[in-house]
A tleap script that builds the chain and sets N, CA, C and O, in Angstrom:
source leaprc.protein.ff14SB
mol = sequence {
  NMET THR THR ALA ALA GLY ARG ARG PRO THR
  ARG GLN GLN THR ALA ILE THR GLU LEU LEU
  ALA GLY ILE ASP THR PHE ALA THR ALA GLN
  GLU LEU HIE ALA GLU LEU ARG ASN ARG GLY
  HIE ARG VAL GLY LEU ALA THR VAL TYR ARG
  SER LEU GLN GLN MET VAL ASN ASP GLY GLN
  VAL ASP VAL LEU ARG THR ASP ASP GLY GLU
  SER THR TYR ARG ARG CYS GLY THR GLU HIE
  HIE HIE HIE LEU VAL CYS ARG VAL CYS GLY
  ARG THR VAL GLU VAL THR ALA GLY GLU VAL
  GLU GLU TRP ALA ARG ARG MET GLY ARG GLU
  HIE GLY PHE SER GLN VAL THR HIE GLN VAL
  GLU LEU THR GLY GLU CYS GLY ASP HIE LEU
  PRO SER GLY PRO ALA GLY GLY GLN CPRO
}
set mol.1.N position { 0.848 -1.174 0.000 }
set mol.1.CA position { 0.000 0.000 0.000 }
set mol.1.C position { 0.892 1.235 0.000 }
set mol.1.O position { 1.874 1.295 0.741 }
set mol.2.N position { 0.552 2.226 -0.835 }
set mol.2.CA position { 1.298 3.479 -0.879 }
set mol.2.C position { 0.322 4.642 -0.824 }
set mol.2.O position { -0.861 4.480 -1.123 }
set mol.3.N position { 0.818 5.820 -0.441 }
set mol.3.CA position { -0.008 7.020 -0.407 }
set mol.3.C position { -0.173 7.537 -1.828 }
set mol.3.O position { 0.451 7.033 -2.762 }
set mol.4.N position { -1.026 8.553 -1.980 }
set mol.4.CA position { -1.248 9.155 -3.291 }
set mol.4.C position { 0.043 9.721 -3.866 }
set mol.4.O position { 0.204 9.781 -5.085 }
set mol.5.N position { 0.964 10.137 -2.999 }
set mol.5.CA position { 2.234 10.702 -3.456 }
set mol.5.C position { 3.297 9.629 -3.657 }
set mol.5.O position { 4.458 9.943 -3.920 }
set mol.6.N position { 2.898 8.348 -3.534 }
set mol.6.CA position { 3.835 7.261 -3.774 }
set mol.6.C position { 4.668 6.867 -2.567 }
set mol.6.O position { 5.582 6.051 -2.687 }
set mol.7.N position { 4.363 7.436 -1.400 }
set mol.7.CA position { 5.093 7.089 -0.184 }
set mol.7.C position { 4.418 5.914 0.510 }
set mol.7.O position { 3.209 5.710 0.402 }
set mol.8.N position { 5.218 5.166 1.210 }
set mol.8.CA position { 4.678 4.082 2.028 }
set mol.8.C position { 4.094 4.710 3.299 }
set mol.8.O position { 4.785 5.477 3.970 }
set mol.9.N position { 2.826 4.399 3.647 }
set mol.9.CA position { 2.228 5.026 4.829 }
set mol.9.C position { 2.912 4.553 6.114 }
set mol.9.O position { 3.381 3.419 6.206 }
set mol.10.N position { 2.954 5.435 7.082 }
set mol.10.CA position { 3.516 5.072 8.376 }
set mol.10.C position { 2.517 4.206 9.135 }
set mol.10.O position { 1.351 4.104 8.754 }
set mol.11.N position { 2.981 3.595 10.196 }
set mol.11.CA position { 2.113 2.791 11.058 }
set mol.11.C position { 0.969 3.664 11.584 }
set mol.11.O position { -0.177 3.221 11.665 }
set mol.12.N position { 1.299 4.906 11.940 }
set mol.12.CA position { 0.295 5.817 12.477 }
set mol.12.C position { -0.737 6.187 11.410 }
set mol.12.O position { -1.935 6.224 11.692 }
set mol.13.N position { -0.273 6.461 10.179 }
set mol.13.CA position { -1.204 6.792 9.107 }
set mol.13.C position { -2.133 5.615 8.813 }
set mol.13.O position { -3.320 5.806 8.550 }
set mol.14.N position { -1.594 4.413 8.856 }
set mol.14.CA position { -2.423 3.231 8.635 }
set mol.14.C position { -3.486 3.121 9.720 }
set mol.14.O position { -4.645 2.831 9.421 }
set mol.15.N position { -3.108 3.349 10.976 }
set mol.15.CA position { -4.071 3.286 12.084 }
set mol.15.C position { -5.141 4.369 11.940 }
set mol.15.O position { -6.321 4.110 12.179 }
set mol.16.N position { -4.739 5.573 11.552 }
set mol.16.CA position { -5.695 6.668 11.362 }
set mol.16.C position { -6.627 6.353 10.204 }
set mol.16.O position { -7.833 6.581 10.305 }
set mol.17.N position { -6.090 5.833 9.106 }
set mol.17.CA position { -6.904 5.472 7.953 }
set mol.17.C position { -7.951 4.433 8.334 }
set mol.17.O position { -9.116 4.549 7.953 }
set mol.18.N position { -7.539 3.425 9.082 }
set mol.18.CA position { -8.472 2.378 9.502 }
set mol.18.C position { -9.540 2.945 10.436 }
set mol.18.O position { -10.706 2.562 10.345 }
set mol.19.N position { -9.155 3.845 11.326 }
set mol.19.CA position { -10.118 4.469 12.229 }
set mol.19.C position { -11.122 5.306 11.447 }
set mol.19.O position { -12.327 5.194 11.671 }
set mol.20.N position { -10.640 6.141 10.535 }
set mol.20.CA position { -11.527 7.000 9.747 }
set mol.20.C position { -12.468 6.191 8.852 }
set mol.20.O position { -13.587 6.626 8.579 }
set mol.21.N position { -12.028 5.032 8.401 }
set mol.21.CA position { -12.871 4.197 7.536 }
set mol.21.C position { -14.104 3.701 8.277 }
set mol.21.O position { -15.107 3.356 7.651 }
set mol.22.N position { -14.039 3.663 9.601 }
set mol.22.CA position { -15.143 3.133 10.377 }
set mol.22.C position { -16.112 4.167 10.924 }
set mol.22.O position { -17.050 3.812 11.638 }
set mol.23.N position { -15.904 5.447 10.602 }
set mol.23.CA position { -16.816 6.476 11.108 }
set mol.23.C position { -17.364 7.302 9.957 }
set mol.23.O position { -16.691 7.475 8.941 }
set mol.24.N position { -18.596 7.819 10.109 }
set mol.24.CA position { -19.194 8.606 9.029 }
set mol.24.C position { -19.415 10.064 9.427 }
set mol.24.O position { -20.165 10.787 8.771 }
set mol.25.N position { -18.761 10.487 10.499 }
set mol.25.CA position { -18.837 11.877 10.922 }
set mol.25.C position { -17.449 12.498 10.849 }
set mol.25.O position { -16.449 11.788 10.745 }
set mol.26.N position { -17.395 13.816 10.903 }
set mol.26.CA position { -16.115 14.502 11.002 }
set mol.26.C position { -15.665 14.431 12.452 }
set mol.26.O position { -16.491 14.504 13.362 }
set mol.27.N position { -14.366 14.288 12.675 }
set mol.27.CA position { -13.812 14.193 14.027 }
set mol.27.C position { -12.583 15.081 14.132 }
set mol.27.O position { -11.862 15.279 13.154 }
set mol.28.N position { -12.351 15.608 15.315 }
set mol.28.CA position { -11.168 16.429 15.556 }
set mol.28.C position { -9.946 15.531 15.714 }
set mol.28.O position { -10.069 14.329 15.950 }
set mol.29.N position { -8.785 16.122 15.581 }
set mol.29.CA position { -7.546 15.370 15.797 }
set mol.29.C position { -7.495 14.845 17.225 }
set mol.29.O position { -7.021 13.734 17.462 }
set mol.30.N position { -7.979 15.633 18.172 }
set mol.30.CA position { -7.976 15.198 19.565 }
set mol.30.C position { -8.887 13.985 19.764 }
set mol.30.O position { -8.533 13.053 20.487 }
set mol.31.N position { -10.049 13.997 19.128 }
set mol.31.CA position { -10.967 12.856 19.236 }
set mol.31.C position { -10.347 11.613 18.613 }
set mol.31.O position { -10.431 10.523 19.179 }
set mol.32.N position { -9.728 11.774 17.458 }
set mol.32.CA position { -9.082 10.636 16.795 }
set mol.32.C position { -7.921 10.119 17.637 }
set mol.32.O position { -7.738 8.909 17.775 }
set mol.33.N position { -7.137 11.037 18.200 }
set mol.33.CA position { -6.011 10.653 19.047 }
set mol.33.C position { -6.499 9.843 20.251 }
set mol.33.O position { -5.929 8.802 20.578 }
set mol.34.N position { -7.551 10.323 20.904 }
set mol.34.CA position { -8.086 9.618 22.072 }
set mol.34.C position { -8.564 8.215 21.693 }
set mol.34.O position { -8.323 7.258 22.428 }
set mol.35.N position { -9.233 8.094 20.563 }
set mol.35.CA position { -9.724 6.776 20.140 }
set mol.35.C position { -8.573 5.851 19.769 }
set mol.35.O position { -8.613 4.659 20.076 }
set mol.36.N position { -7.556 6.382 19.119 }
set mol.36.CA position { -6.376 5.559 18.810 }
set mol.36.C position { -5.739 5.041 20.092 }
set mol.36.O position { -5.376 3.868 20.178 }
set mol.37.N position { -5.603 5.912 21.086 }
set mol.37.CA position { -5.024 5.500 22.375 }
set mol.37.C position { -5.910 4.447 23.052 }
set mol.37.O position { -5.405 3.487 23.636 }
set mol.38.N position { -7.239 4.633 22.970 }
set mol.38.CA position { -8.170 3.648 23.541 }
set mol.38.C position { -8.011 2.280 22.882 }
set mol.38.O position { -8.235 1.244 23.507 }
set mol.39.N position { -7.624 2.297 21.620 }
set mol.39.CA position { -7.442 1.042 20.874 }
set mol.39.C position { -6.033 0.475 21.039 }
set mol.39.O position { -5.684 -0.524 20.409 }
set mol.40.N position { -5.229 1.110 21.882 }
set mol.40.CA position { -3.907 0.582 22.179 }
set mol.40.C position { -2.775 1.066 21.295 }
set mol.40.O position { -1.661 0.550 21.389 }
set mol.41.N position { -3.032 2.043 20.439 }
set mol.41.CA position { -1.970 2.583 19.581 }
set mol.41.C position { -1.155 3.605 20.367 }
set mol.41.O position { -1.708 4.476 21.039 }
set mol.42.N position { 0.141 3.487 20.273 }
set mol.42.CA position { 1.033 4.462 20.909 }
set mol.42.C position { 1.370 5.514 19.855 }
set mol.42.O position { 2.222 5.308 18.991 }
set mol.43.N position { 0.684 6.631 19.954 }
set mol.43.CA position { 0.867 7.699 18.980 }
set mol.43.C position { 0.660 9.036 19.685 }
set mol.43.O position { -0.251 9.187 20.498 }
set mol.44.N position { 1.509 9.993 19.367 }
set mol.44.CA position { 1.386 11.320 19.957 }
set mol.44.C position { 0.406 12.188 19.191 }
set mol.44.O position { 0.159 11.968 18.005 }
set mol.45.N position { -0.149 13.174 19.876 }
set mol.45.CA position { -1.106 14.080 19.246 }
set mol.45.C position { -0.465 14.834 18.080 }
set mol.45.O position { -1.108 15.021 17.047 }
set mol.46.N position { 0.782 15.267 18.224 }
set mol.46.CA position { 1.463 15.974 17.130 }
set mol.46.C position { 1.588 15.081 15.900 }
set mol.46.O position { 1.474 15.558 14.771 }
set mol.47.N position { 1.820 13.795 16.112 }
set mol.47.CA position { 1.911 12.849 14.998 }
set mol.47.C position { 0.559 12.703 14.308 }
set mol.47.O position { 0.490 12.599 13.083 }
set mol.48.N position { -0.514 12.695 15.096 }
set mol.48.CA position { -1.858 12.613 14.509 }
set mol.48.C position { -2.106 13.840 13.638 }
set mol.48.O position { -2.593 13.709 12.515 }
set mol.49.N position { -1.776 15.032 14.142 }
set mol.49.CA position { -1.945 16.255 13.354 }
set mol.49.C position { -1.136 16.198 12.055 }
set mol.49.O position { -1.659 16.502 10.982 }
set mol.50.N position { 0.147 15.805 12.152 }
set mol.50.CA position { 0.997 15.738 10.955 }
set mol.50.C position { 0.452 14.727 9.954 }
set mol.50.O position { 0.415 14.992 8.753 }
set mol.51.N position { 0.036 13.584 10.447 }
set mol.51.CA position { -0.492 12.534 9.562 }
set mol.51.C position { -1.770 12.994 8.877 }
set mol.51.O position { -1.948 12.786 7.677 }
set mol.52.N position { -2.656 13.616 9.641 }
set mol.52.CA position { -3.900 14.114 9.049 }
set mol.52.C position { -3.616 15.166 7.991 }
set mol.52.O position { -4.232 15.151 6.926 }
set mol.53.N position { -2.687 16.084 8.270 }
set mol.53.CA position { -2.369 17.113 7.277 }
set mol.53.C position { -1.808 16.492 6.004 }
set mol.53.O position { -2.147 16.928 4.904 }
set mol.54.N position { -0.959 15.482 6.138 }
set mol.54.CA position { -0.426 14.808 4.957 }
set mol.54.C position { -1.545 14.107 4.188 }
set mol.54.O position { -1.554 14.111 2.957 }
set mol.55.N position { -2.476 13.513 4.907 }
set mol.55.CA position { -3.600 12.838 4.263 }
set mol.55.C position { -4.507 13.844 3.557 }
set mol.55.O position { -5.048 13.545 2.492 }
set mol.56.N position { -4.677 15.032 4.138 }
set mol.56.CA position { -5.431 16.100 3.475 }
set mol.56.C position { -4.703 16.509 2.201 }
set mol.56.O position { -5.319 16.623 1.142 }
set mol.57.N position { -3.390 16.729 2.298 }
set mol.57.CA position { -2.589 17.126 1.132 }
set mol.57.C position { -2.645 16.088 0.026 }
set mol.57.O position { -2.626 16.432 -1.156 }
set mol.58.N position { -2.715 14.807 0.408 }
set mol.58.CA position { -2.768 13.706 -0.567 }
set mol.58.C position { -4.174 13.464 -1.099 }
set mol.58.O position { -4.364 12.605 -1.959 }
set mol.59.N position { -5.169 14.210 -0.601 }
set mol.59.CA position { -6.538 14.046 -1.069 }
set mol.59.C position { -7.251 12.830 -0.495 }
set mol.59.O position { -8.265 12.394 -1.041 }
set mol.60.N position { -6.737 12.281 0.594 }
set mol.60.CA position { -7.351 11.107 1.203 }
set mol.60.C position { -8.384 11.468 2.258 }
set mol.60.O position { -9.249 10.656 2.589 }
set mol.61.N position { -8.296 12.680 2.786 }
set mol.61.CA position { -9.150 13.106 3.885 }
set mol.61.C position { -9.639 14.523 3.601 }
set mol.61.O position { -8.886 15.360 3.103 }
set mol.62.N position { -10.911 14.785 3.922 }
set mol.62.CA position { -11.454 16.141 3.840 }
set mol.62.C position { -11.355 16.786 5.209 }
set mol.62.O position { -11.384 16.105 6.234 }
set mol.63.N position { -11.238 18.097 5.217 }
set mol.63.CA position { -11.169 18.847 6.474 }
set mol.63.C position { -12.232 19.940 6.439 }
set mol.63.O position { -12.400 20.626 5.430 }
set mol.64.N position { -12.940 20.091 7.543 }
set mol.64.CA position { -13.917 21.167 7.713 }
set mol.64.C position { -13.562 21.933 8.978 }
set mol.64.O position { -12.993 21.377 9.917 }
set mol.65.N position { -13.899 23.203 8.990 }
set mol.65.CA position { -13.703 24.012 10.187 }
set mol.65.C position { -15.055 24.161 10.890 }
set mol.65.O position { -16.075 24.441 10.262 }
set mol.66.N position { -15.030 23.968 12.199 }
set mol.66.CA position { -16.242 24.154 12.989 }
set mol.66.C position { -16.500 25.636 13.164 }
set mol.66.O position { -15.671 26.462 12.784 }
set mol.67.N position { -17.643 25.981 13.736 }
set mol.67.CA position { -17.977 27.391 13.970 }
set mol.67.C position { -16.942 28.090 14.836 }
set mol.67.O position { -16.742 29.298 14.710 }
set mol.68.N position { -16.277 27.335 15.722 }
set mol.68.CA position { -15.251 27.955 16.573 }
set mol.68.C position { -13.849 27.843 15.984 }
set mol.68.O position { -12.868 28.138 16.666 }
set mol.69.N position { -13.744 27.412 14.707 }
set mol.69.CA position { -12.470 27.412 14.004 }
set mol.69.C position { -11.651 26.139 14.109 }
set mol.69.O position { -10.555 26.065 13.553 }
set mol.70.N position { -12.159 25.137 14.810 }
set mol.70.CA position { -11.411 23.896 14.965 }
set mol.70.C position { -11.535 23.045 13.691 }
set mol.70.O position { -12.599 22.985 13.074 }
set mol.71.N position { -10.442 22.396 13.313 }
set mol.71.CA position { -10.448 21.522 12.138 }
set mol.71.C position { -11.010 20.159 12.510 }
set mol.71.O position { -10.692 19.603 13.562 }
set mol.72.N position { -11.849 19.633 11.629 }
set mol.72.CA position { -12.372 18.281 11.784 }
set mol.72.C position { -12.083 17.522 10.498 }
set mol.72.O position { -11.980 18.122 9.428 }
set mol.73.N position { -11.950 16.198 10.600 }
set mol.73.CA position { -11.462 15.390 9.491 }
set mol.73.C position { -12.396 14.212 9.229 }
set mol.73.O position { -13.037 13.684 10.138 }
set mol.74.N position { -12.453 13.815 7.952 }
set mol.74.CA position { -13.281 12.673 7.553 }
set mol.74.C position { -12.735 12.094 6.265 }
set mol.74.O position { -12.340 12.832 5.362 }
set mol.75.N position { -12.713 10.780 6.179 }
set mol.75.CA position { -12.322 10.118 4.934 }
set mol.75.C position { -13.519 10.196 4.001 }
set mol.75.O position { -14.628 9.813 4.372 }
set mol.76.N position { -13.296 10.692 2.795 }
set mol.76.CA position { -14.392 10.920 1.855 }
set mol.76.C position { -14.076 10.315 0.497 }
set mol.76.O position { -12.981 9.807 0.256 }
set mol.77.N position { -15.066 10.386 -0.379 }
set mol.77.CA position { -14.883 9.942 -1.752 }
set mol.77.C position { -13.897 10.841 -2.481 }
set mol.77.O position { -13.592 11.946 -2.033 }
set mol.78.N position { -13.409 10.352 -3.602 }
set mol.78.CA position { -12.391 11.101 -4.338 }
set mol.78.C position { -12.979 12.080 -5.348 }
set mol.78.O position { -12.276 12.982 -5.805 }
set mol.79.N position { -14.242 11.925 -5.703 }
set mol.79.CA position { -14.875 12.857 -6.639 }
set mol.79.C position { -15.225 14.154 -5.910 }
set mol.79.O position { -15.453 14.154 -4.701 }
set mol.80.N position { -15.267 15.259 -6.657 }
set mol.80.CA position { -15.616 16.548 -6.060 }
set mol.80.C position { -17.026 16.465 -5.471 }
set mol.80.O position { -17.963 16.006 -6.124 }
set mol.81.N position { -17.153 16.914 -4.238 }
set mol.81.CA position { -18.440 16.871 -3.557 }
set mol.81.C position { -18.472 17.931 -2.465 }
set mol.81.O position { -17.479 18.601 -2.182 }
set mol.82.N position { -19.631 18.054 -1.874 }
set mol.82.CA position { -19.835 18.949 -0.742 }
set mol.82.C position { -20.404 18.111 0.393 }
set mol.82.O position { -20.679 16.924 0.217 }
set mol.83.N position { -20.580 18.720 1.545 }
set mol.83.CA position { -21.067 17.975 2.702 }
set mol.83.C position { -22.324 18.609 3.260 }
set mol.83.O position { -22.457 19.831 3.311 }
set mol.84.N position { -23.242 17.754 3.676 }
set mol.84.CA position { -24.416 18.138 4.437 }
set mol.84.C position { -24.215 17.514 5.807 }
set mol.84.O position { -24.216 16.290 5.942 }
set mol.85.N position { -24.041 18.351 6.827 }
set mol.85.CA position { -23.634 17.888 8.155 }
set mol.85.C position { -24.709 18.230 9.185 }
set mol.85.O position { -25.163 19.372 9.264 }
set mol.86.N position { -25.108 17.236 9.969 }
set mol.86.CA position { -26.056 17.472 11.062 }
set mol.86.C position { -25.304 18.139 12.202 }
set mol.86.O position { -24.313 17.604 12.699 }
set mol.87.N position { -25.772 19.293 12.610 }
set mol.87.CA position { -25.084 20.009 13.679 }
set mol.87.C position { -25.405 19.446 15.061 }
set mol.87.O position { -24.820 19.892 16.048 }
set mol.88.N position { -26.319 18.478 15.159 }
set mol.88.CA position { -26.621 17.854 16.439 }
set mol.88.C position { -25.749 16.620 16.651 }
set mol.88.O position { -25.070 16.508 17.671 }
set mol.89.N position { -25.765 15.689 15.686 }
set mol.89.CA position { -25.053 14.418 15.871 }
set mol.89.C position { -23.818 14.278 14.991 }
set mol.89.O position { -23.022 13.360 15.187 }
set mol.90.N position { -23.648 15.180 14.020 }
set mol.90.CA position { -22.473 15.124 13.163 }
set mol.90.C position { -22.617 14.221 11.956 }
set mol.90.O position { -21.691 14.123 11.150 }
set mol.91.N position { -23.765 13.551 11.807 }
set mol.91.CA position { -23.966 12.695 10.623 }
set mol.91.C position { -23.675 13.513 9.378 }
set mol.91.O position { -24.095 14.665 9.269 }
set mol.92.N position { -22.956 12.916 8.442 }
set mol.92.CA position { -22.514 13.634 7.254 }
set mol.92.C position { -22.911 12.879 5.998 }
set mol.92.O position { -22.764 11.660 5.916 }
set mol.93.N position { -23.414 13.616 5.028 }
set mol.93.CA position { -23.785 13.055 3.732 }
set mol.93.C position { -23.005 13.815 2.669 }
set mol.93.O position { -22.967 15.045 2.684 }
set mol.94.N position { -22.382 13.085 1.745 }
set mol.94.CA position { -21.709 13.731 0.619 }
set mol.94.C position { -22.758 14.045 -0.435 }
set mol.94.O position { -23.565 13.184 -0.788 }
set mol.95.N position { -22.751 15.273 -0.936 }
set mol.95.CA position { -23.721 15.689 -1.946 }
set mol.95.C position { -22.999 16.347 -3.117 }
set mol.95.O position { -21.939 16.952 -2.955 }
set mol.96.N position { -23.587 16.217 -4.280 }
set mol.96.CA position { -23.090 16.930 -5.457 }
set mol.96.C position { -24.076 18.056 -5.753 }
set mol.96.O position { -25.246 17.978 -5.381 }
set mol.97.N position { -23.603 19.086 -6.415 }
set mol.97.CA position { -24.450 20.251 -6.659 }
set mol.97.C position { -24.049 20.907 -7.970 }
set mol.97.O position { -23.260 21.852 -7.995 }
set mol.98.N position { -24.601 20.394 -9.052 }
set mol.98.CA position { -24.296 20.939 -10.374 }
set mol.98.C position { -24.550 22.425 -10.486 }
set mol.98.O position { -23.795 23.140 -11.144 }
set mol.99.N position { -25.614 22.899 -9.844 }
set mol.99.CA position { -25.945 24.325 -9.904 }
set mol.99.C position { -24.848 25.164 -9.252 }
set mol.99.O position { -24.513 26.242 -9.743 }
set mol.100.N position { -24.295 24.675 -8.156 }
set mol.100.CA position { -23.216 25.391 -7.465 }
set mol.100.C position { -21.960 25.412 -8.335 }
set mol.100.O position { -21.273 26.429 -8.428 }
set mol.101.N position { -21.672 24.283 -8.965 }
set mol.101.CA position { -20.484 24.199 -9.825 }
set mol.101.C position { -20.587 25.211 -10.971 }
set mol.101.O position { -19.628 25.924 -11.267 }
set mol.102.N position { -21.750 25.266 -11.605 }
set mol.102.CA position { -21.937 26.205 -12.722 }
set mol.102.C position { -21.871 27.646 -12.225 }
set mol.102.O position { -21.260 28.493 -12.876 }
set mol.103.N position { -22.489 27.933 -11.083 }
set mol.103.CA position { -22.449 29.274 -10.520 }
set mol.103.C position { -21.013 29.702 -10.241 }
set mol.103.O position { -20.644 30.837 -10.542 }
set mol.104.N position { -20.195 28.820 -9.671 }
set mol.104.CA position { -18.801 29.160 -9.362 }
set mol.104.C position { -18.020 29.454 -10.644 }
set mol.104.O position { -17.244 30.408 -10.695 }
set mol.105.N position { -18.225 28.632 -11.681 }
set mol.105.CA position { -17.546 28.889 -12.974 }
set mol.105.C position { -17.986 30.225 -13.560 }
set mol.105.O position { -17.164 31.007 -14.036 }
set mol.106.N position { -19.308 30.481 -13.519 }
set mol.106.CA position { -19.844 31.721 -14.088 }
set mol.106.C position { -19.314 32.942 -13.329 }
set mol.106.O position { -18.948 33.938 -13.952 }
set mol.107.N position { -19.268 32.881 -12.008 }
set mol.107.CA position { -18.759 34.004 -11.216 }
set mol.107.C position { -17.292 34.273 -11.566 }
set mol.107.O position { -16.881 35.426 -11.695 }
set mol.108.N position { -16.520 33.221 -11.715 }
set mol.108.CA position { -15.124 33.385 -12.097 }
set mol.108.C position { -14.989 34.076 -13.441 }
set mol.108.O position { -14.229 35.032 -13.591 }
set mol.109.N position { -15.748 33.571 -14.429 }
set mol.109.CA position { -15.687 34.170 -15.771 }
set mol.109.C position { -16.104 35.632 -15.751 }
set mol.109.O position { -15.426 36.483 -16.327 }
set mol.110.N position { -17.223 35.925 -15.087 }
set mol.110.CA position { -17.751 37.290 -15.064 }
set mol.110.C position { -16.790 38.283 -14.419 }
set mol.110.O position { -16.823 39.474 -14.728 }
set mol.111.N position { -15.947 37.800 -13.538 }
set mol.111.CA position { -15.036 38.699 -12.829 }
set mol.111.C position { -13.577 38.526 -13.258 }
set mol.111.O position { -12.664 39.035 -12.607 }
set mol.112.N position { -13.371 37.797 -14.369 }
set mol.112.CA position { -12.036 37.664 -14.935 }
set mol.112.C position { -11.103 36.739 -14.170 }
set mol.112.O position { -9.885 36.891 -14.256 }
set mol.113.N position { -11.645 35.790 -13.428 }
set mol.113.CA position { -10.821 34.834 -12.678 }
set mol.113.C position { -10.726 33.519 -13.440 }
set mol.113.O position { -11.629 33.156 -14.194 }
set mol.114.N position { -9.630 32.820 -13.234 }
set mol.114.CA position { -9.482 31.474 -13.785 }
set mol.114.C position { -9.109 30.532 -12.653 }
set mol.114.O position { -8.730 30.972 -11.567 }
set mol.115.N position { -9.216 29.244 -12.908 }
set mol.115.CA position { -8.877 28.207 -11.933 }
set mol.115.C position { -9.575 28.442 -10.594 }
set mol.115.O position { -8.957 28.328 -9.536 }
set mol.116.N position { -10.849 28.767 -10.648 }
set mol.116.CA position { -11.644 29.043 -9.457 }
set mol.116.C position { -11.964 27.725 -8.751 }
set mol.116.O position { -12.403 26.762 -9.379 }
set mol.117.N position { -11.741 27.699 -7.453 }
set mol.117.CA position { -12.144 26.563 -6.626 }
set mol.117.C position { -13.121 27.083 -5.576 }
set mol.117.O position { -13.252 28.291 -5.375 }
set mol.118.N position { -13.792 26.170 -4.924 }
set mol.118.CA position { -14.766 26.573 -3.919 }
set mol.118.C position { -15.009 25.442 -2.936 }
set mol.118.O position { -14.708 24.279 -3.206 }
set mol.119.N position { -15.561 25.812 -1.790 }
set mol.119.CA position { -16.020 24.848 -0.801 }
set mol.119.C position { -17.405 25.275 -0.359 }
set mol.119.O position { -17.625 26.434 -0.007 }
set mol.120.N position { -18.330 24.344 -0.377 }
set mol.120.CA position { -19.678 24.607 0.095 }
set mol.120.C position { -20.013 23.524 1.106 }
set mol.120.O position { -19.973 22.335 0.791 }
set mol.121.N position { -20.338 23.932 2.300 }
set mol.121.CA position { -20.721 22.991 3.343 }
set mol.121.C position { -22.082 23.419 3.866 }
set mol.121.O position { -22.287 24.584 4.205 }
set mol.122.N position { -22.989 22.493 3.928 }
set mol.122.CA position { -24.335 22.757 4.412 }
set mol.122.C position { -24.507 22.115 5.776 }
set mol.122.O position { -24.087 20.978 5.991 }
set mol.123.N position { -25.127 22.845 6.699 }
set mol.123.CA position { -25.395 22.276 8.013 }
set mol.123.C position { -26.881 22.383 8.299 }
set mol.123.O position { -27.558 23.289 7.813 }
set mol.124.N position { -27.369 21.465 9.077 }
set mol.124.CA position { -28.775 21.446 9.468 }
set mol.124.C position { -28.953 20.389 10.527 }
set mol.124.O position { -27.992 19.977 11.177 }
set mol.125.N position { -30.180 19.953 10.699 }
set mol.125.CA position { -30.481 18.880 11.629 }
set mol.125.C position { -31.081 17.733 10.847 }
set mol.125.O position { -32.076 17.898 10.141 }
set mol.126.N position { -30.464 16.560 10.980 }
set mol.126.CA position { -30.957 15.398 10.236 }
set mol.126.C position { -32.306 14.950 10.788 }
set mol.126.O position { -32.708 15.371 11.873 }
set mol.127.N position { -32.997 14.105 10.047 }
set mol.127.CA position { -34.335 13.655 10.395 }
set mol.127.C position { -34.443 12.980 11.746 }
set mol.127.O position { -35.531 12.929 12.318 }
set mol.128.N position { -33.345 12.461 12.271 }
set mol.128.CA position { -33.390 11.810 13.585 }
set mol.128.C position { -33.677 12.796 14.710 }
set mol.128.O position { -34.015 12.384 15.819 }
set mol.129.N position { -33.545 14.101 14.437 }
set mol.129.CA position { -33.699 15.094 15.490 }
set mol.129.C position { -34.961 15.927 15.358 }
set mol.129.O position { -35.149 16.897 16.093 }
set mol.130.N position { -35.829 15.552 14.421 }
set mol.130.CA position { -37.101 16.258 14.282 }
set mol.130.C position { -38.055 15.780 15.365 }
set mol.130.O position { -37.969 14.625 15.782 }
set mol.131.N position { -38.957 16.626 15.832 }
set mol.131.CA position { -39.840 16.261 16.941 }
set mol.131.C position { -40.639 14.974 16.729 }
set mol.131.O position { -40.873 14.232 17.683 }
set mol.132.N position { -41.052 14.706 15.517 }
set mol.132.CA position { -41.884 13.522 15.269 }
set mol.132.C position { -41.105 12.384 14.650 }
set mol.132.O position { -41.705 11.495 14.046 }
set mol.133.N position { -39.777 12.377 14.780 }
set mol.133.CA position { -38.974 11.299 14.212 }
set mol.133.C position { -38.533 11.621 12.812 }
set mol.133.O position { -38.597 12.776 12.391 }
set mol.134.N position { -38.076 10.603 12.069 }
set mol.134.CA position { -37.478 10.807 10.761 }
set mol.134.C position { -38.349 11.585 9.788 }
set mol.134.O position { -37.827 12.393 9.019 }
set mol.135.N position { -39.650 11.369 9.796 }
set mol.135.CA position { -40.506 12.088 8.836 }
set mol.135.C position { -40.853 13.472 9.341 }
set mol.135.O position { -41.298 14.318 8.565 }
set mol.136.N position { -40.657 13.723 10.637 }
set mol.136.CA position { -40.924 15.033 11.202 }
set mol.136.C position { -42.373 15.439 11.127 }
set mol.136.O position { -42.705 16.612 11.301 }
set mol.137.N position { -43.239 14.481 10.869 }
set mol.137.CA position { -44.643 14.785 10.775 }
set mol.137.C position { -44.996 15.543 9.515 }
set mol.137.O position { -46.131 15.998 9.375 }
set mol.138.N position { -44.066 15.693 8.600 }
set mol.138.CA position { -44.306 16.428 7.356 }
set mol.138.C position { -44.948 15.486 6.325 }
set mol.138.O position { -44.602 14.307 6.262 }
set mol.139.N position { -45.870 16.001 5.532 }
set mol.139.CA position { -46.493 15.149 4.498 }
set mol.139.C position { -45.518 14.782 3.418 }
set mol.139.O position { -45.876 14.073 2.477 }
savepdb mol mol.pdb
quit
């Protein structure tokens, strides 16, 4: 197994990759570090941060900033996508948005920009948190 950059992953990166593969929410480096330690891995918090940053750089992990500026991490698909995140439980769904993609290209063209990139993250409350359950009592 090699990283996207052709490097052999470290023991710590392998442990982080395996941990991230088993969760569907974004997690902080501190949360991941604590879980790795709970599972018996001897790894320092600084190593977790470095490994996560390398995984972000290699396109293996997505990073989102919380409202208070903290970075959270999640293993995601490789195709361009956005996230719909429940602000109560953290459940995350990858979504595509053709309209957003076209709008970003059009805004770039209209203002003379090239190679425009963007990030769109949507937050809300998933159906598990509606008063009447998943359907929320809505028709």
